[in-house]
C-alpha positions as CSV (number, residue, x, y, z in Angstrom):
1,M,82.4,-17.2,-90.7
2,K,80.6,-20.3,-89.5
3,V,82.4,-23.4,-88.0
4,F,80.2,-26.4,-88.6
5,F,80.5,-29.6,-86.9
6,R,77.6,-32.6,-86.8
7,I,78.1,-35.6,-84.3
8,I,76.5,-38.7,-85.7
9,K,73.7,-40.1,-83.7
10,G,74.1,-42.7,-80.9
11,G,76.1,-43.4,-77.9
12,V,78.2,-40.8,-76.0
13,L,78.8,-37.7,-77.3
14,A,82.4,-37.7,-78.9
15,L,85.2,-34.8,-77.7
16,V,84.9,-31.9,-79.9
17,C,87.9,-29.4,-80.2
18,I,88.5,-26.0,-81.5
19,A,91.7,-24.7,-81.5
20,F,92.5,-20.9,-82.2
21,L,96.0,-20.0,-82.8
22,N,97.3,-16.7,-81.6
23,S,98.4,-14.3,-83.8
24,C,99.5,-10.4,-83.3
25,N,98.9,-9.8,-87.2
26,P,95.5,-8.4,-88.0
27,K,95.6,-10.0,-91.2
28,A,97.0,-13.3,-90.2
29,S,94.6,-16.2,-90.3
30,T,94.7,-20.2,-89.2
31,E,93.1,-23.0,-90.4
32,I,90.9,-25.7,-88.6
33,E,90.2,-29.1,-90.0
34,K,87.3,-31.3,-89.6
35,D,85.4,-34.1,-91.5
36,D,87.9,-33.2,-94.5
37,Q,86.7,-29.7,-94.8
38,T,88.9,-26.8,-94.2
39,V,87.7,-23.6,-92.7
40,H,89.5,-20.4,-93.2
41,V,89.4,-18.5,-89.8
42,E,90.9,-14.6,-90.4
43,N,91.6,-12.2,-87.6
44,I,91.7,-14.4,-84.8
45,D,93.7,-12.7,-82.1
46,F,93.1,-15.0,-79.0
47,D,93.1,-18.9,-77.8
48,L,90.4,-20.8,-77.5
49,S,91.7,-24.2,-76.6
50,M,88.9,-26.6,-76.1
51,I,85.1,-27.2,-76.2
52,S,84.1,-30.4,-75.4
53,I,80.9,-32.1,-75.1
54,K,79.9,-35.1,-73.0
55,G,77.0,-37.0,-72.2
56,D,74.7,-39.9,-73.3
57,I,72.2,-38.2,-75.7
58,Q,70.9,-41.2,-77.5
59,P,68.5,-41.1,-79.5
60,F,69.1,-37.5,-80.5
61,S,71.9,-36.4,-82.7
62,T,73.6,-33.2,-82.4
63,E,74.7,-30.2,-84.6
64,I,77.2,-27.4,-83.3
65,T,77.9,-24.0,-85.5
66,I,79.9,-21.1,-84.1
67,D,79.3,-17.8,-85.7
68,T,81.4,-14.8,-85.5
69,V,79.4,-12.1,-84.5
70,D,82.0,-9.6,-84.1
71,V,85.8,-8.9,-83.4
72,N,86.4,-11.2,-80.4
73,K,82.8,-12.3,-80.1
74,Y,81.3,-15.5,-80.9
75,L,78.3,-17.5,-80.9
76,I,78.1,-21.2,-80.5
77,N,74.7,-22.8,-81.4
78,L,74.0,-26.2,-80.4
79,N,71.2,-28.3,-81.3
80,L,69.7,-31.7,-80.7
81,Y,67.0,-33.3,-82.7
82,T,65.7,-36.9,-83.2
83,D,63.0,-38.5,-85.0
84,F,60.3,-38.9,-82.4
85,P,59.3,-37.1,-79.0
86,T,61.9,-37.9,-76.4
87,P,62.6,-36.3,-72.7
88,L,65.8,-34.1,-72.6
89,P,68.9,-36.0,-71.9
90,R,71.4,-34.7,-69.2
91,F,74.7,-33.7,-70.8
92,Q,77.5,-31.2,-70.6
93,M,79.7,-28.7,-72.5
94,D,83.0,-27.7,-71.3
95,L,84.9,-24.5,-72.4
96,K,88.5,-24.3,-71.1
97,Y,90.4,-21.0,-70.6
98,P,94.0,-20.4,-69.4
99,Q,94.0,-19.8,-65.5
100,N,96.9,-17.4,-65.8
101,L,95.1,-14.7,-67.8
102,I,92.3,-14.5,-64.9
103,H,92.5,-12.7,-61.6
104,S,88.5,-12.9,-60.5
105,L,85.2,-14.4,-61.6
106,W,81.8,-13.1,-61.9
107,S,78.8,-14.5,-61.4
108,S,75.2,-13.9,-61.9
109,R,73.8,-14.5,-58.6
110,T,72.7,-10.9,-58.2
111,W,70.9,-11.1,-55.2
112,S,73.1,-13.0,-52.8
113,N,76.1,-10.7,-52.4
114,L,78.4,-13.2,-53.6
115,S,78.6,-12.6,-57.0
116,F,82.4,-12.2,-56.8
117,I,85.0,-14.2,-55.6
118,N,88.9,-14.0,-55.8
119,L,91.3,-16.3,-57.5
120,P,92.7,-18.8,-56.3
121,S,90.6,-19.2,-53.3
122,Y,87.5,-19.5,-55.0
123,A,86.9,-23.3,-54.7
124,R,83.5,-23.9,-56.6
125,L,81.6,-21.0,-58.2
126,Q,78.2,-21.5,-59.5
127,S,76.1,-19.2,-62.0
128,D,72.4,-20.0,-62.1
129,Y,71.2,-17.0,-64.3
130,S,73.5,-18.2,-66.9
131,L,75.9,-15.4,-67.2
132,V,79.4,-15.6,-66.1
133,A,82.7,-13.5,-66.7
134,A,86.4,-13.7,-66.1
135,L,88.1,-10.5,-65.3
136,T,91.7,-9.0,-65.4
137,R,93.1,-7.5,-61.8
138,N,92.2,-3.8,-63.7
139,S,88.6,-5.1,-64.4
140,Q,89.2,-5.7,-68.0
141,N,87.4,-8.6,-69.5
142,R,88.9,-11.7,-70.6
143,I,85.9,-13.9,-71.2
144,T,82.3,-13.2,-70.6
145,L,79.8,-16.3,-71.3
146,G,76.0,-16.1,-71.8
147,T,73.8,-18.8,-72.5
148,Y,70.1,-18.9,-73.8
149,D,67.2,-21.4,-74.7
150,Q,63.8,-21.9,-75.1
151,F,63.3,-22.7,-71.4
152,E,65.3,-19.4,-70.7
153,S,68.0,-21.4,-69.5
154,R,66.0,-22.2,-66.3
155,F,67.6,-25.7,-66.6
156,T,71.2,-24.7,-67.4
157,Q,74.0,-24.3,-65.0
158,I,77.5,-23.0,-65.4
159,D,80.2,-24.4,-63.3
160,I,83.5,-23.5,-62.9
161,Q,86.4,-25.7,-61.9
162,Q,90.1,-25.8,-61.7
163,I,92.1,-28.1,-63.7
164,P,96.2,-27.5,-64.1
165,D,96.8,-24.2,-66.0
166,S,93.2,-23.8,-66.7
167,L,89.8,-22.9,-65.8
168,V,86.8,-25.2,-67.2
169,F,83.6,-23.3,-67.9
170,S,81.0,-26.4,-67.5
171,F,77.6,-25.7,-69.0
172,N,75.2,-28.5,-67.6
173,F,72.2,-29.0,-69.2
174,F,69.2,-30.8,-67.4
175,N,71.6,-31.8,-64.5
176,E,69.3,-31.2,-61.8
177,S,65.9,-31.5,-63.1
178,V,64.2,-31.6,-66.7
179,P,61.3,-30.2,-68.3
180,D,58.1,-31.7,-68.5
181,A,58.2,-31.9,-71.9
182,E,59.2,-34.4,-74.7
183,V,60.5,-32.8,-77.7
184,L,61.9,-33.6,-81.6
185,E,64.5,-30.9,-81.2
186,Y,66.2,-28.5,-78.6
187,K,68.5,-25.8,-79.1
188,T,70.6,-23.7,-77.1
189,Q,73.0,-20.6,-77.7
190,I,76.2,-19.6,-76.0
191,M,77.4,-16.2,-76.4
192,V,81.2,-15.7,-76.1
193,D,82.9,-12.6,-75.6
194,L,86.7,-12.3,-75.4
195,S,86.9,-8.4,-76.2
196,D,89.6,-6.7,-74.1
197,R,87.2,-4.0,-72.7
198,Q,85.8,-3.0,-69.3
199,F,84.2,-5.9,-68.3
200,S,80.8,-4.2,-67.3
201,N,80.4,-3.5,-70.9
202,T,80.9,-7.0,-71.9
203,L,78.5,-8.3,-69.7
204,R,75.9,-5.4,-70.2
205,E,75.9,-6.5,-73.9
206,V,75.6,-10.4,-73.3
207,A,72.8,-9.6,-70.8
208,Q,71.2,-7.7,-73.3
209,W,71.6,-10.5,-75.7
210,R,69.9,-12.7,-73.4
211,L,66.8,-10.2,-72.8
212,D,66.5,-9.6,-76.5
213,Q,66.1,-13.3,-77.3
214,N,62.5,-13.4,-75.7
215,T,60.4,-10.9,-77.2
216,K,57.3,-12.0,-75.6
217,K,58.6,-10.5,-72.2
218,K,58.0,-7.1,-71.4
219,V,61.0,-5.3,-69.9
220,S,59.8,-1.8,-68.9
221,K,62.0,1.3,-68.5
222,I,62.3,3.6,-66.0
223,D,59.4,6.1,-65.5
224,L,61.1,9.1,-64.8
225,S,58.3,11.2,-64.3
226,L,57.6,9.2,-60.9
227,Q,61.3,9.9,-60.0
228,P,62.8,10.1,-57.2
229,V,60.1,8.3,-55.0
230,Y,59.2,9.1,-51.4
231,S,58.5,5.6,-49.6
232,V,56.4,5.1,-46.7
233,W,58.1,2.1,-45.7
234,Y,60.1,3.3,-42.7
235,P,57.2,5.6,-41.1
236,M,54.7,3.1,-41.5
237,D,56.8,0.3,-40.4
238,R,57.0,2.4,-37.1
239,N,52.9,2.4,-36.9
240,I,52.7,6.1,-37.9
241,P,48.9,6.5,-39.0
242,L,48.5,6.6,-42.6
243,E,46.7,10.0,-42.5
244,N,49.2,11.5,-40.4
245,I,51.5,11.5,-43.6
246,T,49.2,13.9,-45.7
247,Y,50.2,16.9,-43.5
248,Y,53.4,16.9,-45.0
249,F,53.0,16.9,-48.6
250,D,54.4,20.4,-49.2
251,S,57.6,19.2,-47.6
252,I,57.8,16.2,-49.6
253,S,57.1,17.8,-52.9
254,S,59.7,20.8,-51.9
255,M,62.4,18.5,-51.3
256,G,61.9,17.1,-55.0
257,F,60.1,14.0,-54.9
258,R,57.6,13.5,-57.3
259,S,55.9,10.4,-56.1
260,I,54.7,8.7,-53.0
261,L,55.2,4.8,-53.1
262,F,53.1,2.8,-50.4
263,D,55.0,-0.4,-50.0
264,D,53.5,-3.5,-48.7
265,A,53.3,-2.3,-45.1
266,W,50.3,-0.3,-45.7
267,Q,47.9,-3.5,-45.5
268,N,49.1,-3.2,-41.6
269,V,47.4,0.1,-41.3
270,V,44.6,-0.6,-43.6
271,R,42.3,-2.9,-42.4
272,F,42.0,-5.8,-45.1
273,E,39.0,-7.3,-45.0
274,V,37.1,-9.6,-47.3
275,D,33.5,-10.8,-47.2
276,K,32.3,-14.6,-47.4
277,D,32.6,-14.6,-51.2
278,G,36.3,-13.7,-50.9
279,K,35.7,-10.1,-52.2
280,W,37.3,-6.9,-50.8
281,D,35.8,-3.4,-51.2
282,P,38.6,-0.9,-51.6
283,S,36.0,2.1,-51.8
284,N,35.2,1.5,-48.0
285,I,38.8,2.5,-47.1
286,T,38.3,6.3,-46.6
287,T,41.7,6.9,-45.2
288,V,43.4,6.0,-48.2
289,K,40.9,7.7,-50.8
290,E,41.5,10.8,-48.6
291,F,45.4,10.2,-48.9
292,M,45.2,10.1,-52.8
293,N,43.2,13.3,-53.1
294,K,45.4,15.3,-50.9
295,A,48.3,13.6,-52.8
296,R,46.8,14.7,-56.2
297,E,46.4,18.4,-55.0
298,S,50.2,18.5,-54.2
299,R,50.6,17.3,-57.6
300,M,52.3,14.2,-56.4
301,K,51.9,10.9,-57.9
302,V,50.9,7.8,-56.1
303,A,52.4,4.4,-56.5
304,L,51.1,1.2,-54.6
305,W,53.2,-1.8,-53.7
306,Y,50.5,-4.4,-53.9
307,S,51.5,-8.0,-53.0
308,Q,48.6,-10.3,-54.1
309,P,48.0,-13.3,-54.4
310,F,50.2,-13.4,-50.9
311,I,46.4,-13.8,-49.0
312,G,45.8,-17.3,-49.0
313,A,45.8,-17.6,-45.0
314,H,42.6,-15.5,-45.0
315,K,39.5,-17.5,-43.8
316,F,37.4,-16.9,-46.5
317,I,39.8,-16.8,-49.3
318,F,41.1,-20.1,-48.1
319,E,37.7,-21.3,-48.3
320,K,36.9,-20.2,-51.7
321,F,39.8,-21.8,-53.1
322,D,40.2,-24.8,-50.9
323,G,42.3,-27.2,-53.0
324,R,44.0,-24.6,-55.3
325,Y,47.0,-23.7,-53.8
326,L,50.6,-24.1,-53.7
327,Q,53.1,-24.3,-51.0
328,Y,55.6,-21.5,-51.4
329,R,59.3,-22.6,-50.4
330,T,60.0,-19.2,-48.7
331,S,56.8,-18.8,-46.6
332,S,54.6,-21.1,-44.6
333,Q,51.2,-19.3,-45.9
334,P,49.7,-21.0,-48.8
335,I,49.4,-19.4,-52.2
336,L,46.7,-19.3,-54.8
337,D,47.6,-21.5,-57.7
338,V,47.8,-19.2,-60.5
339,R,46.9,-22.3,-62.9
340,Y,43.4,-22.0,-62.4
341,P,41.4,-19.6,-64.3
342,E,39.1,-18.5,-61.6
343,V,42.2,-17.8,-59.5
344,R,43.8,-15.4,-62.0
345,Q,40.5,-13.7,-62.5
346,Y,40.1,-13.1,-58.9
347,I,43.6,-11.6,-58.6
348,T,43.1,-9.3,-61.8
349,E,40.1,-8.3,-60.2
350,M,41.3,-7.5,-57.0
351,Y,44.0,-5.5,-58.7
352,S,41.5,-3.4,-61.0
353,S,39.4,-2.6,-58.2
354,I,42.4,-1.0,-56.4
355,I,43.1,1.1,-59.5
356,N,39.7,1.9,-60.5
357,E,38.5,3.0,-57.1
358,W,41.9,4.6,-55.7
359,Q,43.2,5.6,-59.1
360,V,46.9,5.3,-58.5
361,D,49.1,6.4,-61.2
362,G,51.6,3.2,-60.6
363,I,51.4,-0.1,-59.4
364,W,54.3,-2.4,-58.2
365,F,54.1,-6.2,-57.6
366,N,56.8,-8.5,-56.8
367,Y,55.4,-12.4,-58.0
368,L,54.8,-12.2,-61.7
369,N,58.3,-13.1,-62.7
370,G,60.6,-14.2,-59.8
371,Y,57.9,-15.9,-57.9
372,Y,57.4,-19.7,-58.6
373,P,57.6,-22.8,-56.9
374,D,59.2,-26.1,-58.6
375,E,57.7,-27.0,-62.1
376,H,57.1,-30.6,-60.8
377,I,54.2,-29.8,-57.9
378,I,52.0,-32.8,-57.7
379,I,48.3,-32.0,-57.3
380,T,46.6,-34.7,-56.1
381,E,43.1,-33.3,-57.4
382,D,42.7,-31.5,-60.1
383,R,39.9,-28.8,-60.1
384,G,39.8,-27.3,-63.5
385,R,43.6,-26.3,-64.0
386,D,44.0,-24.8,-68.0
387,F,47.8,-24.9,-67.2
388,V,50.5,-27.5,-66.2
389,S,53.5,-25.0,-65.8
390,V,53.3,-22.6,-63.3
391,R,55.5,-20.2,-65.2
392,K,53.3,-20.3,-68.3
393,A,50.1,-19.4,-66.0
394,L,52.0,-16.5,-64.5
395,D,52.5,-15.0,-67.9
396,S,48.9,-15.5,-68.9
397,L,48.2,-13.7,-65.3
398,R,50.6,-10.8,-66.3
399,T,49.1,-10.5,-69.7
400,Q,45.6,-10.5,-68.4
401,M,46.4,-8.0,-65.4
402,E,48.1,-5.5,-67.9
403,Y,45.2,-5.4,-70.3
404,E,42.5,-4.7,-67.7
405,M,45.0,-2.0,-65.8
406,T,45.6,-0.1,-69.0
407,Y,42.2,-0.2,-69.9
408,I,41.4,1.5,-66.7
409,N,44.1,3.7,-67.1
410,P,46.3,3.7,-70.2
411,E,48.7,5.9,-68.5
412,I,49.3,3.8,-65.5
413,S,53.1,2.9,-64.6
414,I,53.5,-0.9,-63.9
415,N,56.9,-0.8,-62.5
416,Q,57.7,-4.5,-62.3
417,S,56.7,-5.8,-65.6
418,Y,60.6,-7.1,-66.0
419,Q,62.0,-10.3,-65.7
420,A,63.4,-11.7,-62.4
421,V,66.3,-10.0,-60.7
422,G,68.5,-12.9,-60.7
423,P,67.8,-16.5,-59.6
424,L,67.5,-15.8,-55.8
425,H,64.7,-13.2,-56.2
426,T,62.5,-15.7,-54.4
427,S,61.4,-13.8,-51.7
428,N,59.5,-10.0,-51.3
429,T,62.5,-9.5,-48.5
430,K,64.8,-9.5,-51.3
431,T,62.8,-7.6,-53.4
432,I,62.4,-4.5,-51.8
433,N,64.4,-3.9,-48.9
434,G,64.9,-0.5,-46.6
435,F,68.3,0.4,-45.3
436,L,69.3,2.5,-42.4
437,G,72.8,2.2,-41.4
438,I,75.8,2.9,-43.5
439,T,77.5,-0.5,-42.7
440,V,75.3,-2.1,-45.2
441,L,76.5,0.3,-48.2
442,P,78.9,-2.2,-49.8
443,D,75.7,-4.9,-50.1
444,V,73.4,-2.2,-51.4
445,R,76.1,-0.8,-53.9
446,E,76.6,-4.5,-55.2
447,K,73.0,-5.1,-55.9
448,M,72.6,-1.9,-57.6
449,V,75.8,-2.2,-59.9
450,N,74.8,-6.1,-60.6
451,N,71.1,-4.8,-61.8
452,R,72.7,-1.9,-64.3
453,I,74.8,-4.6,-65.6
454,L,71.9,-6.9,-66.3
455,Y,69.3,-4.6,-67.5
456,G,71.2,-1.1,-67.9
457,E,68.9,1.8,-68.1
458,Y,65.7,-0.8,-67.7
459,S,67.4,-1.6,-64.2
460,P,64.6,-2.5,-61.7
461,F,66.8,-2.0,-58.9
462,M,64.8,-0.7,-55.9
463,E,66.2,-0.4,-52.1
464,V,64.7,2.1,-50.0
465,M,67.2,4.4,-48.0
466,G,65.9,5.1,-44.9
467,I,66.9,8.3,-42.9
468,H,66.8,8.4,-39.2
469,P,66.8,11.8,-37.5
470,K,69.9,11.1,-35.7
471,D,72.0,10.1,-38.6
472,P,75.0,12.5,-39.2
473,A,74.6,14.5,-42.2
474,I,77.8,13.1,-44.1
475,D,75.9,9.2,-43.7
476,V,73.0,10.7,-45.7
477,A,75.2,12.0,-48.4
478,K,76.9,8.5,-48.6
479,K,73.9,6.5,-48.5
480,F,72.3,8.4,-51.3
481,Q,75.7,8.2,-53.2
482,A,75.3,4.4,-52.6
483,I,72.1,4.4,-54.8
484,L,73.1,7.3,-56.9
485,F,73.3,5.5,-60.4
486,A,70.0,3.9,-59.7
487,T,66.4,5.2,-59.3
488,P,66.1,6.9,-55.6
489,Y,63.7,5.8,-53.3
490,V,64.0,7.5,-49.8
491,S,62.1,6.9,-46.9
492,Y,61.9,9.4,-43.3
493,F,59.7,11.1,-40.9
494,S,59.5,14.7,-42.6
495,Y,58.6,16.1,-39.3
496,T,61.5,15.0,-37.6
497,L,64.2,15.4,-39.9
498,P,66.7,18.0,-38.6
499,D,67.8,21.0,-41.1
500,E,71.1,19.9,-41.9
501,L,70.0,16.5,-43.0
502,Q,67.2,18.2,-45.0
503,K,69.7,20.6,-46.7
504,T,71.9,17.5,-47.5
505,L,69.3,15.2,-48.7
506,R,67.7,18.1,-51.0
507,F,70.9,19.0,-52.4
508,W,71.5,15.1,-53.6
509,I,68.2,15.0,-54.9
510,R,68.8,18.1,-57.0
511,Y,71.9,16.9,-58.2
512,W,70.3,13.4,-59.3
513,K,67.8,15.1,-61.1
514,S,70.0,17.3,-62.7
515,N,72.3,14.6,-63.8
516,V,70.2,11.8,-64.7
517,E,71.2,11.8,-68.4
518,Y,74.7,10.9,-67.2
519,L,74.0,8.8,-64.4
520,L,71.2,6.4,-66.1
521,Q,71.7,7.1,-70.0
522,S,75.4,7.2,-70.6
523,D,78.3,4.8,-70.5
524,F,78.3,2.7,-67.1
525,K,81.4,1.2,-65.9
526,A,82.2,-0.4,-62.6
527,F,85.3,-1.4,-61.3
528,N,86.9,-3.9,-58.7
529,P,83.9,-6.4,-58.5
530,V,85.9,-8.2,-55.7
531,Q,85.4,-5.3,-53.6
532,R,82.0,-4.7,-54.5
533,Y,82.6,-2.0,-56.6
534,T,85.2,0.4,-55.4
535,I,84.7,3.0,-58.1
536,I,81.9,3.5,-60.3
537,Q,82.0,5.6,-63.4
538,S,79.3,6.9,-65.7
539,G,79.0,9.7,-68.3
540,N,79.9,10.8,-72.1
541,H,82.1,13.5,-73.7
542,T,80.2,16.3,-72.2
543,K,80.4,15.0,-68.4
544,N,81.6,12.0,-66.5
545,I,80.5,11.1,-62.8
546,I,82.7,8.9,-60.9
547,V,82.4,8.0,-57.3
548,F,85.3,6.5,-55.2
549,Y,83.8,4.2,-52.3
550,D,87.0,3.3,-51.0
551,R,90.6,4.6,-50.6
552,V,92.2,2.8,-53.8
553,A,94.8,3.2,-56.5
554,P,94.7,6.5,-58.6
555,H,92.1,6.1,-61.2
556,D,92.9,6.3,-64.7
557,L,91.1,8.9,-66.7
558,G,93.3,8.6,-69.7
559,F,93.2,11.8,-72.0
560,F,90.6,13.3,-70.0
561,D,88.3,13.0,-72.7
562,F,85.4,15.1,-71.3
563,E,84.4,18.7,-70.7
564,V,83.4,18.4,-66.9
565,A,83.9,15.6,-64.3
566,D,82.6,15.2,-60.8
567,I,84.6,13.5,-58.4
568,I,82.9,12.2,-55.7
569,N,84.5,10.8,-52.4
570,S,82.1,8.4,-50.6
571,S,85.2,6.8,-48.9
572,D,86.3,7.6,-45.4
573,Y,89.7,9.1,-46.6
574,P,89.5,13.0,-47.4
575,M,91.9,12.4,-50.5
576,V,91.2,11.1,-54.1
577,S,94.1,10.2,-56.7
578,V,93.4,10.1,-60.5
579,K,96.1,9.5,-63.3
580,G,95.9,10.3,-66.6
581,T,97.5,12.8,-69.3
582,P,95.2,15.7,-70.2
583,T,96.3,17.7,-73.3
584,G,95.4,21.1,-71.3
585,K,94.7,22.7,-67.7
586,V,92.3,21.0,-65.6
587,D,91.0,23.4,-63.0
588,Y,88.6,22.2,-60.0
589,I,86.2,23.3,-57.4
590,T,85.4,21.4,-54.4
591,Y,82.3,20.9,-52.1
592,N,81.2,19.2,-49.0
593,H,78.5,16.8,-48.3
594,A,75.9,19.1,-48.7
595,G,77.0,20.7,-51.6
596,D,78.8,23.9,-50.2
597,Y,81.7,25.5,-51.7
598,I,85.0,24.7,-50.1
599,S,87.8,25.9,-52.3
600,R,88.8,25.8,-56.1
601,G,92.4,25.3,-57.7
602,T,94.4,23.5,-60.7
603,L,95.6,20.2,-60.9
604,S,99.1,19.2,-60.4
605,F,100.4,16.2,-62.1
606,K,103.3,14.3,-61.0
607,R,104.3,11.3,-62.9
608,D,100.6,11.6,-64.4
609,I,99.1,11.1,-61.0
610,A,97.0,14.0,-59.1
611,Q,95.8,13.9,-55.8
612,I,92.5,16.2,-55.0
613,E,91.6,16.8,-51.2
614,I,87.6,16.2,-51.1
615,P,85.7,16.3,-48.3
616,I,84.0,13.0,-47.3
617,G,80.6,12.8,-48.9
618,G,81.5,15.8,-51.0
619,Y,83.0,16.1,-54.5
620,A,85.2,18.1,-56.9
621,R,84.2,19.4,-60.3
622,L,87.0,19.0,-62.8
623,I,86.8,21.3,-65.8
624,V,88.9,20.7,-68.5
625,K,90.3,23.7,-70.6
């Protein structure tokens, strides 16, 4: 079904209302009249009360069509067009929804830890990544909205405001900035999902719809052959000499790690010196070459976090590219301007020399998508730029780098060729963080879940779990459980880790590896976003994995439609409650935080609720018979 509107050229946009009448009868229908045309709408079971478009758009004309994508799922197509090239106007589209149906809101500020807010004390909420959702108290979707245009919605904001009895989702186009372009046509699409489903499922689908619109950008799948990863972040930030780490490859390998990640701190150990031409010869770094050779002897793969072009403060490089810099808003260090072809060639050669000389198996970098200054940077002197747009220059650089790197090593894993992780992904301190204590676990968990919602099995989430030798073993288990549904990056002093901590870590690494199908590649649901996801569940009909991160109401498992379920207790209370109506007997076996057997029994239900004693940091395995 398609509903079609056309607003005639000129003046201020008129108000457009689309009213869908509720119906409990699946065969019921309603009629919409517009421009003397009647559109027959069948199987409408929701109330979408109003869409309004406001703003002075002349000399553009406007067309709006609405496609029915699926049951309770719609696509609004908005098209502006004119007869001659014209700068884009500022305008707004409002969508009104009853407030009494909404308990909380989800916004795609995925890296700010402010993604969720409770009603009614929400004040004003904005979403810069063009995804927003309204939820019920039990984490069911009421309405999920996402938008995409030829500018990847970079100039679109979704504001949410309250009016009597309703919330208004306002799509503000070009409100704060306008692209440097004059156009004949502008098209945008808005996905509207009103499905009565778990909200993380609807958000995942709308997020994937956004990703699928841009076929030119590559989103890399997780390379499981590199997982899990031992990161040198923690030891190296404590000034441990690089060569010392090679003594412990056997220990790291036996723990279950399959690769080692040098994060950006390796440059604090290696003397990063360039000659007067700005060139750096990695073949002179014998320490790293020795490290690579010993890693391969232990059958470990090596990935390198390599953050060029953040090298502009070096004297020779600064002189070489004088006048071809951008001032970066999160750093006082000048950044090489990738809009110059010689800059892109220089950066590409730096990466290629690393791969060619050190023969790394993977490369991580953190600026090709999320790192950009404002489009309207004024350059007083143009010394041969071939791009005006920083973003387009970055796309060109990425293509050039990937071509050169894969030419040298066709099997290389380029693990950060994904789109930026949210609008606030603007600093390397927000790209790869290490955490040591357990007080930050809600923050870590929120980031992980938001990335799973946005990217699914392609999730680029990377938060390095650091282990201190004096950590309680239960804390080690709880920290690992906070990143269980992502890819584990772990960092610790291997030679000072007590036996109890080693045992706990070894168990959870083994658990992750044996359950990766259910953790990463099955149906993923997250509950209670207002409290930063107190329950996460993933799996299929064979096995489910459910983690309780807080003491919460009984979690509904329905008819226990699985063969096995692991109930992991990552809360501070040694009891977990589940509800449901299994068709048969449900036995259980409990284990502690290190995987040691504790007890067994059969679930006893009272009014469809069963309680299970599970040690903190441990789990219970349910077997449905």
